[in-house]
C-alpha positions in Angstrom: -100.4 77.3 125.4 -101.6 77.1 129.0 -103.6 80.1 130.3 -101.0 80.8 133.0 -98.3 80.7 130.4 -100.1 83.1 128.2 -100.7 85.5 131.1 -97.1 85.4 132.1 -96.1 86.1 128.5 -98.5 89.0 128.2 -97.2 90.4 131.5 -93.6 90.3 130.3 -94.5 92.2 127.2 -96.4 94.9 129.1 -93.5 95.2 131.6 -90.9 95.4 128.8 -92.9 98.1 127.1 -93.3 100.0 130.4 -89.6 100.0 131.0 -88.9 101.2 127.5 -91.5 104.0 127.9 -89.9 105.0 131.2 -86.5 105.3 129.4 -88.1 107.5 126.7 -87.7 104.8 124.0 -91.3 105.3 122.8 -90.8 103.9 119.3 -89.3 100.6 120.6 -92.1 100.4 123.2 -94.7 100.8 120.5 -93.0 98.0 118.5 -93.1 95.7 121.5 -96.7 96.4 122.1 -97.5 95.8 118.4 -95.7 92.4 118.6 -97.8 91.6 121.7 -101.0 92.5 119.8 -100.0 90.2 116.9 -99.2 87.4 119.4 -102.6 87.8 121.1 -104.4 87.8 117.8 -102.6 84.7 116.7 -103.8 83.0 119.9 -107.3 84.3 119.4 -107.3 86.5 122.5 -109.3 89.4 121.1 -109.7 91.2 124.5 -105.9 91.2 125.1 -105.2 92.2 121.5 -107.5 95.1 121.9 -105.7 96.1 125.2 -102.4 96.1 123.3 -104.0 98.3 120.6 -105.2 100.8 123.2 -101.8 100.9 124.7 -100.1 101.4 121.3 -102.5 104.4 120.7 -101.8 105.8 124.2 -98.0 105.5 123.8 -98.1 107.0 120.3 -99.9 110.2 121.5 -97.6 113.2 121.9 -97.2 114.0 125.6 -98.5 117.3 126.9 -96.0 119.8 128.3 -96.1 120.5 132.0 -95.7 124.2 131.2 -99.1 124.3 129.4 
C-alpha cells in the first residue's frame, strides 16, 4: 500500500471515529479505533497503532461532568 493511500485510510478512520464520538456513540467509535489499530499493526505502523491505542483509551474514559 502506498504511503499516501495509508495516510488517507488512517484519516478516514479517525474522522469516522470523531463523528461517532460527536454523536455520542462511544462504543462504536472505540470499535472503529480498535479496527484502525489492528490495521496499522498489520501494516507494521507501530507509531500509528500506538496513536489509535491512545485514542481508544481517551475515548473509553468517562467524561467529567461540567457541574463538578
